[in-house]
PAZAPA-4460 file (N, C-alpha, C; in steps of 0.05 Angstrom, whole numbers, plus 32768, in hexadecimal, padded with zeros to 4 digits):
% residues 77
    n_x    n_y    n_z   ca_x   ca_y   ca_z    c_x    c_y    c_z   seq   type   mol
   7E32   83A8   7D9E   7E47   83A5   7DB2   7E67   83A8   7DAB     1      M     A
   7E74   83BF   7DB7   7E90   83CC   7DB4   7E9E   83D5   7DC3     2      G     A
   7EAF   83E7   7DBC   7EBE   83FF   7DC2   7EC1   840F   7DAC     3      T     A
   7ECF   8421   7DBD   7ECC   8437   7DA9   7EEA   844C   7DB3     4      D     A
   7EFA   8458   7DA2   7F10   8465   7DAB   7F10   8483   7DA3     5      H     A
   7F17   8492   7DB1   7F1D   84B7   7DAB   7F3A   84BF   7DA4     6      V     A
   7F46   84C4   7D8F   7F62   84C9   7D8C   7F5B   84DD   7D7B     7      F     A
   7F7E   84E9   7D73   7F83   84FE   7D63   7F97   84F0   7D49     8      R     A
   7F8A   84F3   7D39   7F97   84EC   7D1D   7F9B   850B   7D0F     9      L     A
   7FC0   8515   7D10   7FC5   8522   7CFF   7FB6   8547   7D0A    10      N     A
   7FB5   853D   7D28   7FA4   8552   7D34   7F80   855B   7D2D    11      G     A
   7F77   8546   7D24   7F56   8542   7D24   7F50   852A   7D3B    12      V     A
   7F41   8534   7D45   7F2F   851C   7D5C   7F1F   850F   7D4A    13      R     A
   7F24   84EE   7D49   7F12   84DD   7D3B   7F07   84CA   7D53    14      V     A
   7EF5   84B8   7D4B   7EED   84A4   7D5A   7EE3   848D   7D4B    15      E     A
   7EEE   8475   7D53   7EF2   845D   7D45   7EE2   844A   7D53    16      A     A
   7ECB   843E   7D4E   7EC0   8429   7D56   7EC5   840C   7D4E    17      F     A
   7EC7   83FF   7D5C   7EC3   83E2   7D56   7EB5   83CE   7D67    18      S     A
   7EA8   83B8   7D5B   7E9C   83B1   7D6B   7E82   839E   7D58    19      G     A
   7E6F   8388   7D5D   7E66   837E   7D56   7E45   8379   7D62    20      L     A
   7E2C   8375   7D53   7E0F   8373   7D5C   7E0D   8365   7D7A    21      A     A
   7E09   8372   7D85   7E04   836C   7DA7   7DFA   8349   7DA1    22      E     A
   7DE2   833E   7D91   7DDB   8324   7D94   7DF5   8310   7D82    23      N     A
   7E03   831D   7D77   7E15   830A   7D6D   7E2B   8309   7D80    24      L     A
   7E33   8321   7D8F   7E4A   831C   7DA5   7E3E   8309   7DB9    25      F     A
   7E20   8307   7DC1   7E1A   82F4   7DD3   7E1F   82D9   7DD1    26      D     A
   7E1B   82CE   7DB5   7E20   82BB   7DB0   7E31   82B3   7DB0    27      H     A
   7E56   82C0   7DA7   7E6D   82BB   7DB1   7E70   82B6   7DD4    28      L     A
   7E6B   82CC   7DD8   7E6E   82CD   7DF9   7E61   82B2   7E08    29      R     A
   7E4D   82A5   7DFC   7E42   8293   7E09   7E4B   8278   7DF7    30      D     A
   7E5E   8277   7DE9   7E6A   825C   7DDA   7E57   8256   7DC8    31      G     A
   7E4C   825F   7DBF   7E30   825E   7DAC   7E41   8264   7D8F    32      R     A
   7E50   8255   7D84   7E68   825D   7D6F   7E4E   8259   7D4D    33      V     A
   7E47   8245   7D55   7E35   8239   7D42   7E1F   8248   7D3C    34      D     A
   7E11   8255   7D53   7DFE   8262   7D4A   7DFD   8283   7D42    35      Q     A
   7E1C   828E   7D46   7E28   82A3   7D3B   7E2B   82A3   7D23    36      Y     A
   7E3A   8288   7D1D   7E3C   8283   7CFE   7E25   828B   7CF1    37      R     A
   7E13   826F   7CFA   7DF8   827A   7CEB   7DEE   829B   7CE9    38      H     A
   7DE9   82A6   7D00   7DE5   82C3   7CFA   7DE9   82C6   7CF0    39      E     A
   7E07   82D3   7CF1   7E1A   82E6   7CD2   7E12   82D9   7CC2    40      T     A
   7E0E   82C6   7CB5   7E06   82B9   7C9A   7DEF   82CC   7C8F    41      N     A
   7DDE   82C7   7CA4   7DC2   82C5   7C9E   7DBC   82E9   7C9A    42      A     A
   7DCE   82F6   7CB0   7DCD   8313   7CAC   7DD7   831E   7C9B    43      L     A
   7DEB   8311   7C93   7E05   8324   7C7A   7DF9   8333   7C68    44      R     A
   7DE3   832A   7C5A   7DD6   8338   7C42   7DC2   8354   7C47    45      D     A
   7DC3   834E   7C61   7DB2   8367   7C67   7DBF   837B   7C78    46      S     A
   7DDA   837E   7C7D   7DED   838B   7C86   7DFA   83A5   7C72    47      W     A
   7DF3   83BA   7C74   7DF2   83DA   7C64   7E0A   83C6   7C56    48      P     A
   7E10   83D8   7C3B   7E29   83D5   7C29   7E35   83F0   7C22    49      T     A
   7E24   840A   7C31   7E2F   8421   7C1C   7E45   8429   7C3E    50      D     A
   7E5D   842B   7C36   7E74   8431   7C43   7E73   8446   7C59    51      P     A
   7E5C   8455   7C50   7E5E   8478   7C5E   7E47   8475   7C72    52      W     A
   7E45   8478   7C8D   7E27   847A   7C98   7E25   8494   7C9E    53      D     A
   7E0B   84A3   7C8F   7E09   84C5   7C9A   7E05   84BE   7CB7    54      A     A
   7DF3   84B0   7CC2   7DED   84B6   7CDF   7E06   84B1   7CF1    55      K     A
   7E16   84A1   7CE6   7E31   849F   7CF9   7E43   84BB   7CF1    56      W     A
   7E43   84C8   7CDA   7E4C   84D1   7CC7   7E69   84D3   7CC7    57      R     A
   7E73   84B0   7CBC   7E89   84A9   7CB4   7E85   848E   7CAD    58      G     A
   7EA4   847E   7C9C   7E9A   846B   7C9C   7EA0   844A   7CAA    59      P     A
   7E94   8440   7C9C   7E84   842B   7CAB   7E8F   8410   7C95    60      V     A
   7E9A   8401   7CAB   7E9A   83E4   7C98   7E93   83CE   7CAF    61      S     A
   7E84   83BE   7C9E   7E74   83A4   7CAD   7E87   838B   7C9D    62      I     A
   7E97   8384   7CAB   7E9D   8368   7CA3   7E8E   8349   7CA0    63      H     A
   7E94   8334   7C91   7E84   8322   7C89   7E7C   8314   7C9D    64      P     A
   7E92   8312   7CBA   7E8A   830A   7CCC   7E7F   8315   7CE0    65      D     A
   7E6C   8329   7CE2   7E68   8346   7CF1   7E6D   8351   7CFE    66      G     A
   7E89   8350   7CFD   7E96   8368   7D13   7E93   8380   7CF5    67      T     A
   7E97   839A   7D06   7E8B   83B1   7D02   7EA7   83CA   7D07    68      V     A
   7EB4   83D7   7CF4   7EC4   83E9   7CF9   7EBB   8402   7CF3    69      M     A
   7EBF   8418   7CFD   7EAB   8433   7CFB   7EC3   844D   7D06    70      A     A
   7EC9   845E   7CF6   7EDD   8478   7CF9   7EC3   8497   7CF0    71      L     A
   7EC8   84A1   7D03   7EBE   84BC   7D01   7ED2   84D2   7D07    72      R     A
   7ECF   84EB   7CFB   7EDA   8507   7D02   7ECD   8510   7D1D    73      R     A
   7ED8   8516   7D2B   7EC7   8524   7D41   7EC7   8546   7D3B    74      L     A
   7EB5   854D   7D46   7EAA   8568   7D43   7EBA   8577   7D5C    75      R     A
   7EC1   858E   7D58   7ED0   85A3   7D66   7EBE   85B0   7D80    76      L     A
   7EBE   85A7   7D9A   7EA7   85B5   7DAF   7EA9   85D3   7DAF    77      R     A
***
């Protein structure tokens, strides 16, 4: 669950995504903060640690609170 933006950085088209796993977002949306914290702590060790995601084709960062930030260069059409 999140949002993405496309912009130019020094003339290069870049996509940025920021978000949160849908189940974690649902806990926050519904005010279940303790459940969010519990699941975030339980899942933390299972999140990828490699800063590069080949499927996304760019760097991906997962913060300990479960939020995600990813960037990638867009190919020319």
